[in-house]
C-alpha positions, 0 to 999 in steps of 0.5 A: 851392583846395587840391590833393586837397581833396574840398571844394575839388573839390566847389567846382568842381563836381568829386567825389563830395562835390557836392550841389545849392548852395542858396546862396552868397555871395563867403565861404560856400557852402551846399549840400545833401547829395549822394544817395549810392550807394542813390540816396537821402540823408536830406532836409534834411542841409546844408553850410555851407563856406568857399569859401577853403581853411581847415582849420578854423574857427579858421582862418577870418577874422573876416569869414568866420566872420561870414558862415558863422555867418550862412548856418548861421542863415539855413540853419536858419531854411529847415529849420525852415520847410520841415520843422517838425522836432523840432531842427535840429543844427549841428555843426563836426566834420570831421576827414577833410577838412581844409577847414571845413565846418558840418553842418546836419540836421533831426531829424525828428518821431518820431525814436525817442529811442534815435537820438542827435543824430548818428543822427537821419538814421540812423533808418529813418522819416527823410524820403530822396529822390532827385535829383529830390526833393533839387533841388526842396527845395534850390530852395525853400530857395534862395528862403527864404535869398533 
Protein backbone atom coordinates (compact mmCIF):
# COMPACT_ATOMS: atom_id res chain seq x y z
CA UNK A 1 0.00 0.00 0.00
CA UNK A 2 1.38 3.35 -1.00
CA UNK A 3 0.84 6.43 1.10
CA UNK A 4 -1.50 8.88 -0.60
CA UNK A 5 -2.66 6.45 -3.32
CA UNK A 6 -6.42 6.72 -3.85
CA UNK A 7 -6.69 3.12 -5.07
CA UNK A 8 -4.71 1.74 -2.13
CA UNK A 9 -7.09 3.75 0.10
CA UNK A 10 -10.03 2.28 -1.81
CA UNK A 11 -8.74 -1.22 -1.08
CA UNK A 12 -8.75 -0.30 2.62
CA UNK A 13 -12.38 0.81 2.25
CA UNK A 14 -11.54 4.51 2.47
CA UNK A 15 -11.93 7.51 0.20
CA UNK A 16 -14.07 8.67 -2.71
CA UNK A 17 -13.32 5.76 -5.05
CA UNK A 18 -14.90 3.03 -2.89
CA UNK A 19 -17.54 1.10 -4.81
CA UNK A 20 -18.99 -2.38 -4.35
CA UNK A 21 -16.40 -5.12 -4.68
CA UNK A 22 -17.55 -7.76 -7.15
CA UNK A 23 -14.74 -10.30 -7.14
CA UNK A 24 -11.19 -10.64 -5.87
CA UNK A 25 -8.29 -13.03 -5.68
CA UNK A 26 -4.81 -12.66 -4.21
CA UNK A 27 -3.67 -10.45 -7.12
CA UNK A 28 -6.59 -8.33 -8.34
CA UNK A 29 -9.88 -6.78 -7.26
CA UNK A 30 -12.89 -6.14 -9.51
CA UNK A 31 -15.31 -3.44 -8.37
CA UNK A 32 -18.13 -1.29 -9.68
CA UNK A 33 -17.78 2.45 -10.11
CA UNK A 34 -19.16 4.22 -7.04
CA UNK A 35 -22.26 6.36 -7.03
CA UNK A 36 -21.45 10.00 -7.76
CA UNK A 37 -22.46 13.30 -6.24
CA UNK A 38 -25.79 13.15 -8.10
CA UNK A 39 -26.59 9.88 -6.21
CA UNK A 40 -26.36 7.82 -9.45
CA UNK A 41 -23.80 6.17 -11.66
CA UNK A 42 -23.83 4.44 -15.03
CA UNK A 43 -24.54 0.75 -14.46
CA UNK A 44 -21.92 -1.61 -15.82
CA UNK A 45 -18.76 0.47 -15.29
CA UNK A 46 -16.16 -1.74 -13.60
CA UNK A 47 -12.52 -1.53 -12.56
CA UNK A 48 -9.92 -4.29 -12.42
CA UNK A 49 -7.10 -3.22 -10.07
CA UNK A 50 -3.94 -4.82 -8.80
CA UNK A 51 -3.91 -5.48 -5.06
CA UNK A 52 -0.23 -4.60 -4.91
CA UNK A 53 0.60 -0.98 -5.55
CA UNK A 54 2.03 -1.02 -9.07
CA UNK A 55 1.88 2.24 -11.02
CA UNK A 56 1.22 0.75 -14.47
CA UNK A 57 0.66 -2.37 -16.55
CA UNK A 58 4.37 -2.85 -17.19
CA UNK A 59 5.06 -2.68 -13.43
CA UNK A 60 2.91 -5.75 -12.77
CA UNK A 61 4.52 -9.14 -12.39
CA UNK A 62 3.70 -11.69 -15.07
CA UNK A 63 1.42 -13.47 -12.61
CA UNK A 64 -0.40 -10.23 -11.73
CA UNK A 65 -0.79 -9.31 -15.41
CA UNK A 66 -2.25 -12.75 -16.13
CA UNK A 67 -4.64 -12.43 -13.18
CA UNK A 68 -5.76 -8.99 -14.39
CA UNK A 69 -6.33 -10.30 -17.92
CA UNK A 70 -8.38 -13.27 -16.68
CA UNK A 71 -10.43 -11.05 -14.35
CA UNK A 72 -11.12 -8.55 -17.15
CA UNK A 73 -12.17 -11.35 -19.51
CA UNK A 74 -14.51 -12.86 -16.94
CA UNK A 75 -15.95 -9.45 -16.02
CA UNK A 76 -16.50 -8.56 -19.69
CA UNK A 77 -18.40 -11.81 -20.20
CA UNK A 78 -20.52 -11.10 -17.12
CA UNK A 79 -21.29 -7.59 -18.38
CA UNK A 80 -22.30 -8.99 -21.77
CA UNK A 81 -24.60 -11.54 -20.12
CA UNK A 82 -26.16 -8.93 -17.82
CA UNK A 83 -26.72 -6.10 -20.31
CA UNK A 84 -26.51 -7.51 -23.84
CA UNK A 85 -24.70 -4.28 -24.79
CA UNK A 86 -23.55 -3.14 -28.20
CA UNK A 87 -19.99 -3.45 -26.91
CA UNK A 88 -17.92 -4.01 -23.78
CA UNK A 89 -14.97 -1.61 -23.76
CA UNK A 90 -11.69 -2.09 -21.93
CA UNK A 91 -9.07 0.58 -21.40
CA UNK A 92 -5.96 1.14 -19.34
CA UNK A 93 -5.65 4.90 -19.49
CA UNK A 94 -5.24 6.23 -15.96
CA UNK A 95 -2.73 9.01 -15.52
CA UNK A 96 -4.06 10.80 -12.46
CA UNK A 97 -3.76 7.81 -10.12
CA UNK A 98 -0.51 5.88 -10.44
CA UNK A 99 -1.89 2.46 -9.48
CA UNK A 100 -2.74 -0.12 -12.14
CA UNK A 101 -6.44 0.00 -12.96
CA UNK A 102 -8.29 -1.21 -16.03
CA UNK A 103 -11.67 0.26 -16.96
CA UNK A 104 -14.41 -2.06 -18.28
CA UNK A 105 -17.67 -0.50 -19.37
CA UNK A 106 -20.59 -1.22 -21.62
CA UNK A 107 -21.96 0.74 -24.53
CA UNK A 108 -25.68 0.32 -23.99
CA UNK A 109 -27.79 -0.52 -27.02
CA UNK A 110 -29.22 2.55 -28.66
CA UNK A 111 -26.32 4.83 -27.81
CA UNK A 112 -26.22 7.40 -30.63
CA UNK A 113 -23.20 7.13 -32.92
CA UNK A 114 -22.01 10.66 -32.15
CA UNK A 115 -21.05 9.45 -28.65
CA UNK A 116 -17.50 8.12 -29.01
CA UNK A 117 -16.43 5.00 -27.17
CA UNK A 118 -15.04 7.16 -24.36
CA UNK A 119 -18.27 9.16 -24.11
CA UNK A 120 -20.76 6.27 -24.14
CA UNK A 121 -21.38 6.63 -20.40
CA UNK A 122 -22.30 10.30 -20.94
CA UNK A 123 -25.32 9.43 -23.09
CA UNK A 124 -28.41 10.48 -21.10
CA UNK A 125 -30.14 7.22 -22.09
CA UNK A 126 -27.42 5.03 -20.55
CA UNK A 127 -28.74 2.86 -17.73
CA UNK A 128 -28.11 4.60 -14.42
CA UNK A 129 -28.76 3.58 -10.86
CA UNK A 130 -28.30 4.54 -7.27
CA UNK A 131 -26.68 2.66 -4.42
CA UNK A 132 -29.35 -0.07 -4.28
CA UNK A 133 -29.17 -0.77 -8.03
CA UNK A 134 -25.37 -0.84 -8.00
CA UNK A 135 -25.29 -3.22 -5.03
CA UNK A 136 -27.86 -5.53 -6.67
CA UNK A 137 -26.01 -5.47 -10.01
CA UNK A 138 -22.69 -6.14 -8.27
CA UNK A 139 -24.19 -9.17 -6.51
CA UNK A 140 -25.46 -10.57 -9.83
CA UNK A 141 -22.09 -9.97 -11.50
CA UNK A 142 -20.31 -11.61 -8.54
CA UNK A 143 -22.36 -14.78 -9.08
CA UNK A 144 -21.31 -14.84 -12.73
CA UNK A 145 -17.64 -14.29 -11.90
CA UNK A 146 -17.89 -17.18 -9.46
